[in-house]
C-alpha positions as semicolon CSV with decimal commas, in nm:
position;residue;x (nm);y (nm);z (nm)
1;X;9,437;-4,634;-5,518
2;X;9,312;-4,522;-5,852
3;X;9,473;-4,557;-6,191
4;X;9,437;-4,296;-6,465
5;X;9,437;-4,400;-6,828
6;X;9,432;-4,195;-7,148
7;X;9,484;-4,296;-7,509
8;X;9,863;-4,258;-7,470
9;X;9,948;-4,271;-7,099
10;X;9,878;-4,500;-6,805
11;X;9,928;-4,369;-6,451
12;X;9,920;-4,607;-6,157
13;X;10,042;-4,612;-5,800
14;X;10,395;-4,741;-5,745
15;X;10,438;-5,105;-5,647
16;X;10,730;-5,310;-5,517
17;X;10,780;-5,432;-5,876
18;X;10,895;-5,080;-5,970
19;X;11,220;-5,102;-5,775
20;X;11,434;-5,218;-6,069
21;X;11,321;-4,938;-6,302
22;X;11,330;-4,681;-6,023
23;X;11,684;-4,790;-5,931
24;X;11,798;-4,732;-6,290
25;X;11,666;-4,377;-6,273
26;X;11,808;-4,321;-5,924
27;X;12,156;-4,428;-6,031
28;X;12,166;-4,201;-6,338
29;X;12,368;-3,884;-6,261
30;X;12,206;-3,695;-6,551
31;X;11,861;-3,753;-6,402
32;X;11,948;-3,717;-6,035
33;X;12,121;-3,381;-6,071
34;X;11,767;-3,234;-6,080
35;X;11,630;-3,438;-5,789
36;X;11,696;-3,419;-5,416
37;X;12,060;-3,355;-5,334
38;X;12,157;-3,386;-5,699
39;X;12,354;-3,708;-5,655
40;X;12,294;-4,062;-5,783
41;X;12,142;-4,306;-5,534
42;X;12,232;-4,663;-5,447
43;X;11,971;-4,937;-5,480
44;X;11,928;-4,928;-5,101
45;X;11,865;-4,552;-5,109
46;X;11,615;-4,602;-5,389
47;X;11,437;-4,871;-5,185
48;X;11,419;-4,630;-4,891
49;X;11,273;-4,365;-5,122
50;X;11,007;-4,609;-5,246
51;X;10,925;-4,698;-4,886
52;X;10,875;-4,328;-4,814
53;X;10,645;-4,303;-5,117
54;X;10,436;-4,595;-4,989
55;X;10,387;-4,431;-4,648
56;X;10,332;-4,076;-4,776
57;X;10,009;-3,879;-4,743
58;X;10,053;-3,785;-5,108
59;X;9,975;-4,023;-5,392
60;X;10,270;-4,075;-5,627
61;X;10,196;-4,217;-5,970
62;X;10,418;-4,418;-6,200
63;X;10,370;-4,298;-6,556
64;X;10,418;-4,559;-6,825
65;X;10,417;-4,537;-7,202
66;X;10,116;-4,610;-7,415
67;X;10,228;-4,971;-7,453
68;X;10,185;-5,006;-7,073
69;X;10,532;-5,154;-7,040
70;X;10,739;-5,103;-6,727
71;X;11,072;-4,962;-6,830
72;X;11,327;-4,709;-6,719
73;X;11,112;-4,418;-6,840
74;X;10,898;-4,431;-6,525
75;X;10,846;-4,090;-6,366
76;X;10,663;-3,951;-6,063
77;X;10,361;-3,727;-6,048
78;X;10,215;-3,602;-5,721
79;X;9,844;-3,576;-5,647
80;X;9,662;-3,500;-5,324
81;X;9,515;-3,813;-5,169
82;X;9,143;-3,798;-5,146
């Protein structure tokens, strides 16, 4: 899968290493009220969600800050696979 890089943002496909950061987001009620059923997720639910991302026909990108650090500000962007 491709990565996309600009002067300030680095987008890359999710990896298994993203589970910790993704679990932080998934457990945050203030974030999750806008996603899915609107409820925080357990680590196991977050792992299942990542597994669904891996097997999806849509490419999901992790967006990291300009410093290219993995942290709990990782978000998702969808793009058609092609």
